[in-house]
C-alpha positions in Angstrom: 78.4 -117.3 17.0 77.5 -115.5 13.8 78.9 -113.1 11.7 77.5 -109.9 13.5 78.8 -110.8 16.3 82.2 -111.7 15.7 82.8 -108.0 14.6 81.2 -106.6 17.7 83.9 -108.6 19.7 86.9 -107.2 18.0 88.5 -104.0 19.7 88.6 -101.1 17.0 92.2 -100.4 18.5 93.3 -103.4 16.6 92.0 -102.6 13.3 95.0 -100.7 11.7 98.0 -102.5 11.0 100.5 -100.1 12.9 98.4 -100.4 15.9 98.2 -104.6 16.0 102.3 -104.5 15.3 103.0 -102.1 18.2 100.8 -104.2 20.7 102.4 -107.4 19.4 106.1 -105.7 19.7 105.5 -104.7 23.3 103.8 -108.1 24.1 107.1 -109.8 23.4 109.0 -107.0 24.7 107.7 -105.2 27.8 109.4 -102.1 27.3 110.7 -100.4 23.8 111.9 -97.3 22.8 111.0 -95.3 20.1 113.7 -96.4 17.7 113.0 -100.1 18.6 109.6 -100.1 18.4 110.0 -98.4 15.0 113.0 -101.1 13.6 110.1 -103.5 14.8 107.1 -102.2 13.4 108.4 -100.8 10.4 106.4 -97.4 10.7 107.7 -93.9 9.8 107.8 -91.6 12.8 104.8 -89.7 12.2 102.7 -92.9 11.7 104.3 -94.5 14.6 103.5 -91.1 16.7 100.2 -91.2 15.6 99.2 -94.8 16.5 100.9 -94.6 20.2 98.9 -91.7 21.1 95.9 -93.2 20.3 96.9 -96.3 22.2 97.8 -94.2 25.1 94.4 -92.3 24.8 92.7 -95.4 25.0 94.8 -96.6 28.0 96.6 -99.8 26.3 100.3 -98.1 26.8 102.1 -95.9 28.8 104.6 -93.3 27.1 107.3 -91.6 29.2 109.3 -89.1 27.6 112.6 -87.7 28.6 116.0 -86.3 27.5 119.0 -88.2 27.1 121.5 -85.2 26.7 119.6 -82.6 24.5 118.2 -85.5 22.7 114.1 -86.6 23.3 113.8 -90.1 24.5 110.5 -91.8 24.4 109.6 -95.4 26.0 106.5 -97.2 25.7 105.3 -99.8 27.9 101.9 -101.8 27.9 99.6 -101.3 30.8 97.4 -104.1 32.2 94.5 -103.1 30.1 96.3 -103.3 26.9 97.6 -106.3 27.7 94.3 -108.0 28.6 92.7 -106.3 25.7 95.3 -107.8 23.2 95.1 -111.1 25.1 91.2 -110.8 24.3 91.7 -110.1 20.7 94.2 -113.3 20.0 91.6 -115.3 21.7 88.7 -114.1 19.5 91.1 -114.8 16.4 91.9 -118.3 17.7 88.2 -119.3 18.6 87.4 -118.1 14.8 89.8 -120.2 13.5 89.1 -123.1 15.3 85.7 -123.2 13.6 
């Protein structure tokens, strides 16, 4: 496989460090709330919101919004599509490293 082929197999969803961190966090903990995801990824509120919305648009995670008392509460869960896409990304990295 040449360099051009390697580039084509990388999912654009994982080109941003924040999205990669979000996906990695959700692989290890299937469901996280906003606060937990923010702590694990080290992102700001705005950055986390932007990237989770993008991942939701791609169908890689599901966002559930509710209220706890009067406070908004969001939880994030990987979809099967997201889990498979991340698995493929990691496998591609492993294959490149093995060369």
